[in-house]
N, C-alpha and C positions, 0 to 999 in steps of 0.2 A: 223160301216160306220165311225164314228166319227173318227179312225185311216185317212182312206183315206181322207177326207177334211182334219185335221190338214196335211196329206204329201201335199196336193195338195197347200194348200195356202204357207207352207216353199218354195217349189218348184218354185212357182209363183213369191215369194216376194225374192229367188235368179236369176232368168232369169231377174228380176227389175234391182235390183242392178246391176249384169252384164253389162245390156245394160248401165245404166248409166254410169259406167265406161268407157265402150267402147267409148260411144259419148261421155264423157268428153275428153279420149286422142283423139280423134280425132280430135275433136276444141282445143287443144295446139298443135299437129303436122303441123295442115292447121294454125294456127297463127304462128309458129314457122317456115313455111318452110322456109322462105328468108333468114335465119341464120345461117354458116355455119363456119366448120373450112378452113384450106387452104389447097391448093396441095401441097402434101410432094415433095421437090426437089428430083432430081436424084442424088445429090452432097451433102452426107451431114455428111460426115466424119465419124470422130471416137468420139464416144459418151463421153461429160465428166464426165457425171454419170449414172448409169441403177439401177433401184430402182422396189420392185414389193409394188403394193399397193393397196387399194380395191376404187376404182373412185364408187363418191357417187353419184353427181349432179351437172348440170350447172344450176346456179340463172343469175339475173339480179345482178350485186353491190349494194351492200344492202338491197338486198330483200333475205336473203339464205333460202326462207320459198316457193319461188316462182319459182318452177321447168318449166324448159326449154327444148325444146324437139330439141337440135340441134343437125344433122346428124351425128350419130358417138358415140355424149355423151349423147341418149336421156336414156338409160338404164345402171341401176348398176350395176358394175360386177367386176370383177379380173382386174390388170391392169399393165402393162410395162411401165415402164416413163422412158424416153430416154431425157436428157438433148443433146443437139448437139450445136453446135456454130451457125447456121442457125434459131436453136430454139428448142421449146419440143415438141416431138414425144409422143402421148399417143395411146399404144395398149390393148383399154378394150377387154376382152372377147364376142364373139358375137356380134362386131361392127366392123366398118371400121374405118381404122387408122386417127388417128386425127394427125393433124401437128398445131403449132400456131408460127408464125414467130417471131423471137424475136424483131422485129421495132413492131409490135403488141401485146408483152407480158409488160403489167407494172410492174408485178411483184409476187410477190411470202408471205405470209404473214401465219400466225395461225387464225384458227377459232374454236370453240367451237361445234355448231350446223350449221345441214342444211337438210333441207326437215326432213327423217325418219331417221337421223341419229347425236344422243345427243351423245356425249362424254366426258372425263374428259374436263377440260379448257385445250384450244390450246393444242387439241387433233389431229384437221383437220388440212391439208394444203391448204390453198386459195390461185390456180392460177390466178391473175386478168390480163385479157386479152380482145383484141377487137374483135370483133365479126368480120365475114364479112359478110356483109349486101346486099344479091343478087338483091335486090329492090331499092337498094338506095346506090351507091357508096360511099357519101359523108354524112353518118351515122357514129356515131360512137359509135355502142352498146357493151359499156363494160358489161362484164360478168368474174362470177367466178365460176371456174370450182375447184370440193371438192376432196382432193383424203384422204385416210386413208393409213399412210406408214405402210408397213406390218411388218418391222423391228424397233425395239428400234435406236434411232438416224439417222433414213433415212430423215426422218420429217426436221430437221437441216440442213443436206445435200441437199435435192430438193429444200429447199429453197434457199440456199445460192448460190447454184447453177443456179438456176434461176435467180435470181438478177444478178446475175454476166454477164447474157447476156440480161436483159430486156432493151428496147430500145425507150417502148413505152412512153408517159407522163405522170406520176402519176396525179389523180384526188386525191379531200378527199375526203374519207369515210364518209357515215352521221352515227352519232352518234344515237346508239339503245337503248334504256332503256332495262335494264333486263326483264325478260320471269317472271322470280321469284318477289314475293313482299317480303316485310317486315314484313309485318300482322304477 
């Protein structure tokens, strides 16, 4: 009889945790419903760069631990990155194609962590761009989309290609104190 009670309690705990996770994700998608990428233009031309990567997350600039549920960039997955003259195309497995126009790209740099991915120093590529805010056309929601290049050397190529076409005005990044302590 004690096995049954323990089993029922364990199943109850799992159900409560699953419900809390669902509720949390639902609130996040409602909160971020107005943010999106841009429509893919009909004529994009030949890519200046194509690379394979792991898409990690999109976060507000300066907040690498606060995930945004931007349509097409809500879930982590394998990605194909194309840098073309009009902008950057991200094709994340299982998600709609994401396009970031060059005039909305601030630039690209390196990062060491985002959400659930901590890597060696400078192991991630952070694409900084201005998201499309459907509810407020005058808003300038700057976000970082993090990628982990699949092959050695591709991160530097992605950063260089994106910075070559980036046209949005740069913004200074807030300085973060290290998560590690000297204790």
